[in-house]
N, C-alpha and C positions, 0 to 999 in steps of 0.2 A: 188529187188531194186538195181540199179547199184551203186557200191561203187567206189570212186575216190582215186587215189594215185598220187605220183610224184607232189605234190603241194608245199611242204615246200620250196624248192629252189626258186620257183617263188616269195615267200613272201619276202625273203631277197635280191632279185635282186635289184641292185642299182636304176634302172629306176622305179621299183615299190615303193621303199622307197622315191624317190623324189616326185612321185605323191602323196604318202600318206602324206608327209609333206605339200605339196601344199593344199591338201584338209583339213587336220587337223587344219591348221593355219587360215582358213577362219573365219573372224570375231574376231580373237584373236591376231591380230598383235600388240596390246598394251600390251600383256602379256610379262613379262620379260623373261620367258622360251622360248617363240617363238622368241623374239628378239635375245636371245642367240644363238639359232640354226640358225637363219637367218644370223648372223654375220660370221659363218663359217660352212655353210651347209654341205660341203663335208666332213669335219672332223666328225661332229656328226652323219651323216648318215652312214659313214664308220664304226663308232663305233657300231651302231645298226646292220649293216651288219655282223660284226664280232661276236657280242654276240649271234646273232641268228644262224649263221653258226656253231659256236663252242658249241652251246646249253648251254651257261652260263647265259642266261637271267633268272632273278628272278623278279617276280611281285613286284612292289614298294609298300610301305606302303600307305594305304588310309588315306586321311584327311576326317573325317566324320563330316557332318554338319546336322542340323535339319532344315527342311523347312516346313512351313505351307501351305497347298494346299488351293484352292478356297473353298472347302467344309469343311474346318476347321481341316482336318486331319494333323497330324504331321508325316512327312516321314524322314527317314535317307537318306541323299545323300552322296554317296561315290565318292571322287574325287581323281584321279591319276595324277601324274606329266605329263606334256606335253611330256617331254623327259625322258625316251624313250617310256613310256607305250602307250600314246595316238597315237603316230606315228605308233607304232607296231600294235595297234588295227585297224587302217585304212589300214595298209599294209595287214593284214589278210583278212579284209572284201573285199578288191579289188579282191582277188583271189577266195575266197570261196562264196561270196554273190550270184553269178549266180547259184551255185550248190544248195544253200539253197532255193533260190527263186522258183526253180522248184518243191520243196516239198510242197509249201503252196497252199491252195485252193484259188479261186479267191476272196472270200470275207473275207480274213484275211487282216487286215490293221495295221497301226502303224509301222513306221520306214521302210516301204517297198516302194522303188522308184515308184512313180506314183500312189500309193495307200494310200493317206493320208485321212484326214477328208473329203475333198471335194469330193473325189471319192466315199467314203462311203455314203455320203449324196445322191449323184446321184443314187447309186445302191438301196438304201432303198426306195427312191421316186419311182423308176421304179418298185420295187417289190409291193409297195402299190397300184399300178394301178390294180393289180389282187385282187380286194376287196374280192372276194369269198374265196380265199385261204389264206388271211391274216387277218382274223377276230380277231384272238387272238394272244397274244404275251407272250412268256416266256422270262423274263429278269433275268439274273443271273450274278454274278461275283464271283471270287475266293477269299477266305479269306486269307489276307496277302500273296498274290501270290508270289511276288519276294523273300521275306525272307523264304518262305516255300518250294521253289524248292529244290529237293533232288539232291545233286551234283553227286552222283553215277548214278542215273537214267538219268540225263542230259548227262553225258558222254557216256552212252550206246546208247542213242538216236543219238548222234553225230556219233558214230561208225557205225551206220546203213548206213551212207552216205559217210564216209571218212575212208580210210584204210591206209593212210600215217602215219606211226608211229611217225615220227619226228613232223609232224603237230599236231598229237594227244597229244604228250608230251607238246607242247606249249599251246594248248587249255586247257589241264588239269592243267597246272601251273596257268593259269588265273582263271579257274573255282574254283580251290581249294584255291584261295587266300582269300576266305571268305565263310561263310555258306550261302547257297542260292545264289540268283543273286543280285549283288550290283546295286542299282538304281544310275545311273549316268555314268556307263561304256558305251562306245560306242557299245560294243558287247552285252550288257545286253538285249536290246529289241529284238535282233535276237535270243538270247538264249531263251527268254520267248516265242517267236513265235514258235520256234522249239519244246519247251516242250509241248505245247498244239496242235501242228500240228496233232498228232495222233488222238486227240479228234475231231478236225475239220473233218478229213477224216471219222472217225467212224460215226459222225452225218450225214454227207452228203451221204455216200455210204451205210452204214448199216441201218441207221434209216430213210433214204430218206427225209432228211430235205432240201427241195428245197430252202427255204428262211432262211438262217442263216448267221449272221454277227458277226465278232469278232474283237474288237479293244483292243489289249493287253489281259486282262483277263475279259473284259466286253463282254458278249455274248447276242445277241438278236436272237430269233427264232420265226418265224411267221407260223401260221397254221390255218386251218379252224376249227379244233377241240380242244376244251379246255381240254377234258379228255386225248387226246394224249399228250399234252404238260405237264400235270401233271405227267403222266407215264414217259415221257422223262426226266423230272427233276430227278426222282428217278434213272433212268438209268445213267444219267450223274454223280450223286453222287457216284455210284459204280465204274464208270470209273475213276473218279478223285481219289478215294481211292487207286487205283493201283499206281497212281502217287504221293501218299502221300499228297494229297491236299484235301481241304474241301470247300464246297460252303458257302458263307455268308448267314446269316439267312434272309437277305432282298430280297430273290428271290420272283418273282411275276409272276402270270399268270392273264392276264386281257384283256378285250375287247379293241381293238385299238381305235374304234370310241368314246368310252367314256372317255379315259384317254390320249391317245397319247403315243408315245414311246419316253421316255427321253434317248437320245443317241447322242453322238458326239456334245453336246452343243445345241441340238435342241429338240423340241417335234414334232414328226411326226404323222400326221393324214392322212387319205386316200385322202383328197382333198386339204390339205394345210399344211404348216409347220410354227411353231412358234419358237422364241428364247427360250432357257432355262431360267427359271425365274431368276436365279442368275446372268446371263449375262445381262438380261434386267435391273435388279436393278443396276448393275455396270454402265451401260450406262446412266441411269437416274441420278445417283450420279455424273457422269462425267459432264453432261450437267449443273447440278446445280452448280458444282464447277466453270465451265466456266462462268456462269452468275454472280456469286458472285465476280469473279476476272476479269471481262470484261475489265476494263480500263487498267489493268496491263499486260495483255497477248498480245503478238504479234500475228498477223493474222496467221503466219505459225504455231505457237504453237497450236492455236485453230484448224486449219485444221488437224494437226497431231493427236490431241486428238480424233477428230471425225472419222478420217480415220481408226483408230484402231478398230472401231466397225462396220464400213461400210462393211468390208469383211464378217462379220456375216450376215448383212442385205441382201446381194446378194442372199443367199440361203434360205431365209424365206419370209413369207408374212408380211412385216414390214412397209408398207406405213402409216398405222394409227399411229404406234409408232413414226415414223419419223415426221409426221405432228404434233403430239401432243407436242413433246419436242423440235423440231428444228424450231425456229421461222424464220421470213423473213430475219432478219439481219444476222443470222448465215448462212442461205442458200446463201445470197449475198456475204458474206466474203469468204466462201468456194469456190464458183464459180469463183470469180475474182482472188483469190489467186492462184487457179489452172491454170487459163488462163495465169496469169503473170509468173508462173513458168513452163508452158508448161507440165503440168501433167494432168491426167484424173480426172474428177470430181467424187468423191466417192458417191455423193448424186444424181447423174444423174439418173432420172427415179423414184425417190422416191416421186416426186410431179407431 
């Protein structure tokens, strides 16, 4: 594997820092820290340039918050200051992202440009056209993945691709700022992808898994043979042990035709795709809330509420769901509000 050097100076180059600030501030211009840097960009970016050049950067203290996810889990979210940390993370990624992208298999998703949920949906649907070789599904995920990542192993994985000692010092400073990978860091999802990249290649190249998909630590593998998938699960457990990781106990091997694959917010079958039940329930509750507050809501508020779910509808067979819960009045309001505001109608084609 080719290793890369002479990268560190590119990270603290002023043009790279300006671009990093431009990207990092997107959607955050109301933050006081962002406004502070905007008020004297040259000064603050020069300060970052100097602390990186002189290697005096120290990772800032995290603000740790707890957030409840859609499935009821409570996760610790780690937040760093915008200045200097988040700008520096963007500056790092602009230089080394292309190097890391080249190490990922095609069906690794999450935080990879052009390979988000929608790309994964298309790829799974394409795979399921091969009904003979996708009869059974192995679905697994890693137990407490981000907190369980071993810092030293992660650093060794990074050293397989990067040999620039100054850049390795900077990455080590960020990695060693907490045990495991902190959820919320801009670099964290890439670190997670890197940590499991070896497993991806092992499954594809050594175990000949033609249809394998990974989103973060959620993995779906399709095959014609149920016994093969059971044996593969045991092989994966041994591989993960080397990385000091464990499978969750909720792993499953099941026939796709009977249950469908619950992945990326959908349930995939060979001939059709449904929304995940939890998303459907949220949609129904949203429509009930709209109907209860009909008189008090502006038409644009109604459209925005509906639009947030229509993106999900586009990739599933949802006509019956739409017709059941979206009445004629709602269709009329959405249609004419979109016409008046010159935007596309999210309900187009659902009737």
